[in-house]
C-alpha positions in Angstrom: -11.4 5.0 34.7 -10.8 6.4 31.2 -13.7 6.3 28.7 -12.9 3.9 25.9 -13.4 5.3 22.4 -13.2 3.4 19.1 -12.9 5.4 15.9 -13.7 3.1 13.0 -13.4 4.6 9.5 -12.9 4.3 5.8 -11.0 6.9 3.9 -10.2 6.8 0.2 -8.3 10.0 -0.4 -7.4 11.1 3.2 -10.2 13.5 4.2 -11.9 11.0 6.5 -8.5 10.0 7.9 -7.8 13.6 8.7 -11.1 13.9 10.5 -10.6 10.7 12.4 -7.2 11.8 13.6 -8.6 15.1 14.8 -11.2 13.2 16.8 -8.6 10.9 18.3 -6.3 13.8 19.3 -9.2 15.6 21.0 -10.4 12.5 22.8 -6.9 11.7 24.1 -6.6 15.3 25.3 -9.9 14.7 27.2 -8.2 11.6 28.9 -9.9 8.9 26.8 -8.3 5.7 25.8 -8.6 5.6 22.0 -8.4 3.0 19.3 -8.1 4.6 15.8 -8.8 1.9 13.2 -9.3 2.0 9.5 -11.3 -0.8 7.8 -9.8 -3.0 5.1 -9.6 -1.7 1.5 -11.6 -3.9 -0.8 -11.6 -1.9 -4.0 -10.0 -3.5 -7.0 -6.3 -2.5 -7.3 -6.9 -1.0 -10.8 -9.4 1.4 -9.3 -7.0 2.5 -6.7 -4.1 2.8 -9.2 -6.2 5.1 -11.4 -6.4 7.8 -8.7 -3.2 9.3 -7.3 -4.8 10.5 -4.1 -6.4 7.2 -3.4 -3.2 5.3 -4.1 -1.2 7.6 -1.9 -3.7 7.2 1.0 -3.7 3.4 0.7 0.1 3.4 0.9 0.1 5.9 3.9 -2.1 3.7 6.1 -0.5 0.4 5.1 0.7 -1.4 8.3 -1.6 0.6 10.6 -4.1 -1.5 12.6 -7.3 -2.5 10.8 -10.6 -2.5 12.6 -11.9 -5.7 14.2 -15.2 -6.5 16.0 -13.3 -6.5 19.2 -12.6 -2.8 18.8 -16.4 -2.1 19.1 -17.0 -4.7 21.9 -14.2 -3.0 23.9 -15.5 0.5 23.5 -17.8 2.6 25.5 -18.3 5.0 22.5 -17.9 4.4 18.8 -17.5 7.0 16.0 -17.8 5.8 12.5 -16.4 7.7 9.5 -17.2 7.2 5.8 -17.2 9.3 2.6 -20.5 9.5 0.9 -21.1 7.0 -1.9 -24.2 8.1 -3.8 -25.7 9.3 -0.5 -24.8 6.1 1.3 -22.1 4.4 3.4 -19.0 3.4 1.4 -18.9 -0.3 0.7 -15.6 -0.7 2.6 -17.2 0.4 5.9 -20.5 -1.4 5.1 -18.5 -4.7 4.5 -17.0 -4.3 8.0 -20.4 -3.7 9.6 -21.7 -6.8 7.9 -19.2 -8.9 9.7 -20.5 -8.0 13.1 -23.3 -10.5 13.4 -21.4 -12.6 16.0 -21.0 -9.9 18.7 -24.4 -8.4 17.7 -26.2 -11.7 18.4 -24.6 -11.8 21.8 -25.7 -8.2 22.6 -22.1 -7.0 22.7 -22.7 -4.0 20.5 -25.7 -2.6 22.5 -25.8 0.2 25.0 -22.9 2.1 23.7 -22.8 5.7 22.3 -22.5 5.9 18.5 -22.1 8.8 16.1 -20.7 9.5 12.6 -18.8 11.8 10.4 -18.6 12.0 6.6 -17.4 14.0 3.6 -18.4 14.6 0.0 -17.2 16.6 -3.0 -20.2 18.9 -3.1 -22.4 20.7 -0.5 -25.4 18.6 -1.3 -23.5 15.4 -2.0 -25.6 13.1 0.3 -23.9 13.9 3.6 -27.1 13.7 5.7 -28.4 10.6 4.0 -25.1 8.9 4.5 -25.2 9.5 8.2 -28.8 8.5 8.5 -28.0 5.3 6.5 -25.1 4.6 8.8 -27.4 4.9 11.9 -29.6 2.1 10.6 -26.9 -0.4 11.7 -26.6 1.3 15.1 -30.4 0.9 15.6 -30.0 -2.8 14.9 -27.1 -3.0 17.4 -29.2 -1.6 20.2 -26.8 1.3 20.3 -27.6 4.9 21.4 -27.2 7.4 18.6 -25.6 10.6 20.0 -25.7 12.8 17.0 -24.9 16.4 18.0 -28.2 18.0 17.1 -28.0 21.7 17.8 -26.6 21.2 21.3 -24.0 23.9 20.9 -24.1 27.2 19.0 -21.3 26.1 16.8 -23.7 23.6 15.1 -25.5 26.6 13.5 -22.2 27.3 11.8 -21.3 23.8 10.5 -25.0 23.2 10.0 -25.2 19.4 10.3 -27.2 18.1 13.3 -26.7 14.4 12.2 -23.0 14.3 12.7 -20.0 16.1 11.2 -19.5 16.6 7.5 -17.0 18.3 5.2 -17.1 19.4 1.6 -13.8 18.5 -0.1 -14.4 20.2 -3.5 -14.0 18.5 -6.9 -10.3 17.8 -6.3 -10.8 16.3 -2.8 -8.3 18.8 -1.4 -10.3 21.5 0.5 -8.8 21.5 4.0 -10.8 21.3 7.2 -11.7 24.7 8.5 -12.5 26.0 12.0 -16.2 25.1 11.7 -15.4 21.5 10.9 -12.7 21.2 13.5 -14.9 22.8 16.2 -17.8 20.4 15.2 -15.5 17.4 15.4 -14.3 18.4 18.9 -17.9 18.9 20.0 -18.9 15.5 18.6 -16.2 13.6 20.3 -16.7 15.3 23.7 -20.4 14.6 23.5 -19.8 10.9 22.6 -17.3 10.5 25.4 -19.7 12.1 28.0 -22.6 9.9 27.0 -20.5 6.8 26.5 -19.2 7.2 30.0 -22.7 7.6 31.4 -23.9 4.5 29.6 -20.9 2.5 30.8 -21.8 3.8 34.3 
């Protein structure tokens, strides 16, 4: 039976979206059943309109499925993606997490594999604290955090044992490189392997 993976993310300018799609493609190549879901945009329209990249991304994902609690309940493994916001989870993803008290209270979010991915404009832009803050919710779920640690030599290249991260640069346009793509592939394969074992 195929391992079920939910990739739940928020992306403003497209970087996290690109990372999420890489994860989905790798998971599907591994034989997983994947639900790729972005969370609802809750920013004021005037804020979105003031940034061309943000506006373009909102238009690009319009009509694609949005995340629901059922996507997590369904999954064996869950990967959450968020840009850093002052070293923390973006409010759009946090708002989604805050709607999960129903399935949480029924134990439906427990005993699944969880990990995260993020991006920031600068190398020290809060990537690690964002991932650690994200995992606070996973601990409350009773989930199993499957951060990559240094379980493969490639992690010494990308350098983030807490998940996967990318530095976009000031213009949010630095493309993903081999190090990030390799780290994403490793993260999703690890999450699938442990998610399958937990689903047992």
